[in-house]
C-alpha positions in Angstrom: 104.6 80.9 87.7 105.4 81.1 91.3 103.3 79.3 94.0 101.0 81.4 95.8 100.8 80.6 99.8 97.5 81.2 101.6 96.5 81.2 105.1 92.8 80.8 104.8 89.7 79.8 107.2 89.3 83.7 108.1 86.7 82.8 107.1 86.1 80.2 104.6 83.9 82.0 102.7 86.3 84.8 102.0 88.9 82.1 101.4 86.8 80.6 98.7 86.3 84.1 97.2 90.3 84.6 97.1 90.6 81.3 95.3 88.2 82.6 92.6 89.8 85.7 91.9 93.7 84.1 92.0 92.2 81.6 89.3 90.2 84.3 87.4 93.3 86.3 87.3 95.7 83.6 86.5 93.7 82.3 83.4 93.3 85.7 82.2 96.9 86.3 82.3 98.4 83.0 81.2 95.7 80.7 80.5 96.6 78.2 83.4 95.1 78.0 86.8 97.0 79.6 89.7 99.4 77.4 91.6 98.2 77.6 95.4 99.2 76.2 98.7 96.3 76.8 101.1 96.4 76.2 104.9 93.2 76.9 106.8 92.7 78.1 110.2 89.6 77.8 112.5 87.8 80.9 112.4 86.2 80.3 115.6 89.4 79.9 117.2 91.0 82.9 116.2 87.9 84.9 116.8 88.0 84.0 120.3 91.7 85.0 120.8 90.9 88.4 119.1 88.2 88.9 121.4 89.9 87.7 124.5 93.0 89.9 123.5 95.3 86.7 123.6 97.6 88.1 121.1 100.4 85.6 122.3 98.5 82.3 121.1 96.9 83.9 117.8 100.6 85.1 116.8 102.1 81.8 117.5 99.4 80.1 115.6 99.9 82.4 112.5 103.8 81.9 112.6 103.3 78.0 112.7 100.7 78.1 109.8 102.8 80.6 107.9 106.0 78.0 108.1 103.7 75.1 107.3 102.7 77.0 104.2 106.5 77.5 103.2 107.4 74.4 104.0 104.7 72.9 101.4 106.6 74.7 98.5 105.0 78.7 98.4 107.0 81.4 97.0 104.8 84.1 98.7 102.4 84.3 101.6 98.9 85.9 101.6 97.1 86.1 105.2 93.6 86.1 103.6 92.0 88.4 106.3 92.5 92.0 107.0 92.2 91.9 110.7 95.1 89.3 111.1 97.4 91.8 109.4 97.8 93.3 113.1 100.5 90.4 113.0 101.9 90.7 109.7 105.2 91.9 110.8 106.0 89.2 113.4 104.7 86.5 110.7 106.9 88.1 108.0 109.9 87.9 110.4 109.6 84.4 110.7 109.2 83.2 107.1 111.8 83.6 104.4 109.3 84.1 101.7 107.6 87.6 101.3 104.4 88.3 102.8 102.3 90.5 100.3 100.4 92.8 102.8 97.0 93.5 102.0 96.9 97.5 102.7 99.8 97.7 100.3 97.8 96.5 97.6 94.9 98.6 98.6 96.5 102.0 98.8 98.1 101.4 95.4 95.0 101.0 93.6 93.3 103.8 95.5 96.2 106.3 94.7 96.2 105.0 90.9 92.9 106.7 91.2 93.9 110.0 92.4 91.8 109.6 95.8 93.0 111.3 98.7 90.1 110.8 101.4 88.9 107.0 101.7 86.2 105.8 103.7 87.2 102.3 105.6 85.0 99.7 106.5 86.3 96.7 108.5 86.1 94.8 111.8 86.6 96.8 115.3 90.1 95.2 115.3 91.0 96.9 112.0 89.4 100.2 112.5 90.7 100.7 116.4 94.3 99.4 115.7 96.7 101.9 114.5 98.3 99.1 112.1 96.0 99.1 109.1 95.0 103.0 109.3 98.7 104.2 109.8 99.5 101.9 106.6 97.0 103.7 104.5 98.3 107.1 105.7 101.9 106.3 104.9 100.5 106.1 101.4 99.3 109.8 101.6 95.9 108.6 102.3 93.3 110.2 104.6 91.2 107.2 106.1 87.8 108.0 107.5 86.0 105.7 109.7 82.3 105.4 110.5 81.2 106.1 113.9 81.8 104.3 117.0 78.2 103.1 117.0 78.3 102.1 113.5 81.7 100.3 114.1 80.1 98.1 116.8 77.2 97.4 114.6 79.3 96.4 111.7 81.8 94.1 113.8 78.9 92.0 115.0 77.6 91.7 111.5 80.7 90.6 110.2 81.2 88.0 112.9 77.7 86.9 113.1 76.4 87.1 109.7 78.6 87.5 106.7 81.5 85.1 108.2 78.5 82.7 108.4 77.2 83.0 104.8 74.3 85.1 106.0 73.4 87.9 103.4 70.4 89.9 104.1 68.9 92.8 102.3 68.3 94.7 105.4 72.0 94.3 106.3 73.1 95.4 102.9 70.7 98.5 103.0 72.3 99.5 106.5 75.7 99.1 105.3 74.9 101.6 102.2 73.7 104.0 104.8 77.1 103.8 106.5 78.5 104.3 103.4 76.7 107.4 102.5 77.5 109.1 105.7 81.3 108.7 104.8 80.5 110.2 101.4 78.7 113.0 103.2 82.0 113.6 105.3 84.2 113.8 102.3 85.0 110.2 101.2 86.0 109.8 97.9 86.1 106.4 97.6 85.1 103.5 100.1 87.7 100.4 101.2 86.3 97.2 102.0 88.7 96.7 104.7 87.1 93.2 105.6 87.4 90.2 103.1 83.9 89.1 104.0 82.1 92.6 103.2 82.4 91.9 99.3 80.3 89.1 99.4 77.2 91.7 100.4 78.2 95.0 98.8 79.4 95.5 95.3 80.4 98.6 93.0 76.6 98.5 92.0 75.6 99.2 95.4 78.0 102.7 95.7 78.0 105.9 94.4 81.8 106.2 94.6 84.8 104.0 93.7 84.8 100.9 95.9 87.9 99.0 96.4 87.4 95.2 97.5 90.7 94.3 99.3 90.4 90.5 98.8 90.6 91.2 94.6 93.2 93.8 95.1 95.3 91.3 97.5 94.8 88.5 94.9 95.5 90.4 91.9 99.0 91.7 94.0 99.9 87.9 94.5 99.3 87.1 90.7 101.5 89.8 89.8 104.2 88.7 91.9 103.7 85.2 90.8 104.1 86.2 87.0 107.4 88.0 87.8 110.3 86.3 86.3 113.4 85.3 88.3 116.2 88.0 87.9 119.0 86.5 85.8 122.4 86.5 87.9 
């Protein structure tokens, strides 16, 4: 089984969720623990770079961390955050192991359910930058996003509550209202394009199919890790 490399700490709560998913999938597939290399980054520092628009510092830090993960023996790389996939291309070019893109894993799962219109929840960086929505559209999906006001609220909640492990019943209800608004607009499913939201919102809370990007990303990684080397 190949070794899965992870850049975590973005936040640590979602990194823990990734580790759980990866080991559950590995145990089910082959009765073994998942071989992991995890290199954490400082969520607070990464957030400051994002908020200041300091793309150069964040890109440099991500590349250096990715190279460390590769040097530690990883056979592939996961960026355990939707938002930092803004810089996925730059990171992928700086390493020789494959970077498994989170939106590819999500889009494949959505298309398998014959869904065309998908509601997307995430940080303001994920929803306002073209990198993520264009990836979904390249798979033939129409992405529906919350209103500007809802996006601002959601971003603040992700940064100040969910990433700090604060899970409030009121916040859950507010998320459900946003999801319902997207369903009214025609969303046939909801993509949780933030690895912290699944800490609060589960399929039981939503009337349409729910897609957890961390879960799907981990599933993609285990599929890669179980692939046998081609015989030459």
